[in-house]
Structure formats: C-alpha cells, structure tokens
C-alpha positions in Angstrom: 146.3 63.5 31.7 149.0 62.9 29.2 150.4 66.0 27.5 147.6 68.3 28.4 148.0 71.4 30.5 145.2 72.2 32.9 144.4 75.9 33.2 142.7 77.2 36.3 140.8 80.5 36.5 139.9 82.3 39.7 136.3 83.3 39.7 134.7 85.8 42.1 131.4 85.2 43.8 129.5 87.3 41.2 130.9 85.2 38.3 133.7 87.6 37.2 137.1 86.3 36.5 139.9 87.4 38.8 143.0 88.7 37.0 146.1 87.0 38.3 147.9 90.1 39.8 145.1 92.5 40.5 145.1 94.1 44.0 142.0 93.4 46.2 139.2 95.9 45.9 137.8 98.0 48.8 135.8 95.9 51.2 137.2 92.7 49.9 138.6 90.2 52.5 142.3 89.6 52.4 144.4 87.4 54.6 147.1 89.0 56.6 150.1 87.4 58.2 150.7 87.9 61.9 154.0 89.6 62.7 155.8 88.2 65.7 155.7 90.4 68.7 159.2 91.2 70.0 159.8 90.2 73.6 162.3 91.6 76.0 165.2 89.2 76.4 165.3 87.0 79.4 167.7 88.3 82.1 170.3 86.3 84.0 171.8 86.9 87.4 175.6 86.6 87.9 176.1 85.0 91.3 179.3 85.0 93.3 179.8 81.9 95.6 181.7 81.8 98.8 184.9 79.7 99.2 187.5 79.5 101.9 190.5 80.6 99.8 189.5 83.7 97.6 190.4 86.8 99.5 187.9 89.5 100.3 190.1 92.1 98.7 190.2 90.1 95.4 186.4 89.8 95.3 186.1 93.6 95.9 188.7 94.2 93.1 186.8 91.9 90.7 183.4 93.6 91.5 184.9 97.0 90.8 186.8 96.0 87.7 184.3 93.8 85.9 181.0 94.9 87.3 181.8 98.6 87.7 180.7 98.7 91.3 181.7 101.5 93.7 183.8 100.7 96.7 180.7 100.7 98.9 178.7 98.4 96.6 181.6 96.0 96.1 182.2 95.7 99.9 178.5 95.2 100.5 178.3 92.4 97.9 181.5 90.8 99.1 180.2 90.8 102.7 176.9 89.3 101.6 178.8 86.5 99.8 180.9 85.9 102.9 177.9 85.8 105.3 175.3 84.0 103.3 177.3 82.0 100.9 176.3 83.7 97.6 175.2 87.1 96.3 174.1 88.6 93.0 176.7 90.9 91.4 174.4 92.0 88.5 171.6 91.1 86.1 172.2 91.0 82.4 171.1 89.4 79.2 172.3 85.8 78.8 175.3 86.5 76.6 176.6 89.4 78.8 176.1 87.4 82.0 177.9 84.3 80.7 180.8 86.5 79.3 181.3 88.3 82.5 181.2 85.1 84.5 183.8 83.5 82.2 186.0 86.5 82.2 186.0 86.8 86.0 186.7 83.1 86.5 189.6 83.2 84.0 191.0 86.2 85.7 190.7 84.5 89.1 192.5 81.4 87.8 195.3 83.6 86.5 195.7 85.0 90.0 195.5 81.6 91.7 192.0 82.1 93.2 189.3 79.4 93.0 186.5 81.9 92.7 183.2 80.5 91.4 180.5 82.4 89.6 177.3 81.0 88.1 174.6 82.5 86.0 170.9 81.6 86.4 167.6 83.1 85.0 166.1 85.9 86.9 
C-alpha cells in the first residue's frame, strides 16, 4: 500500500451508509460507559495508648482540646485507656485521623509527654 489512502465506510445492516457524525436513531443499540459508583470513604479510629508517664490530666486536656470532648467524655476515655491500655478517641476519615494523631503527639512532645496515638481502619 504505497501512497494509497484506504477509505472505510460504515454500513448498516440494511445496506445504508452511516454518516460519520449522525446520532443513533430510536431503537438502535448504543454502547454506554459505566460511571463509577461513589463509595463512602473508609473510616479510621484514633487510638490512645497507655503509658506510665503521661498524666491523666494531660490526656483529658488533649481529648477536650483536639477531639472536642466534654469533661465527662474525656474522663471516661482517659479511664478506659488507664484500665485497659487503649481506647478510641474518635473515628474519622483517614486524613483527619492521621492529622489529629500527629497534632496531638507533637503537642505532647512539646509538653514533655510520651503520649502515643495510632490510627487504624474501623
């Protein structure tokens, strides 16, 4: 095929030629693309871990300041951490959970506390 241009025409089942940009007629099969179904984002738990050095008062302060807990909620979570070794402070999207965890641990280091928080999928 040197120097020749090959022309292709679309032909319908009845033998009629299909114009290049004509819209499909009523009843004619057309192929549709599937749109992705949006999913709810996966949620992550922010977990406080017990240690022998971080004070209970500091944990309550952090829960109120960064997690917007009431006094009662903060004390309950702090006591759960103290008694069982760990407790969930909140459940968020991944970015929010990781940001809160980092902010709290940075704040704890600034105040000389070895507080440990982790995030894990719900």
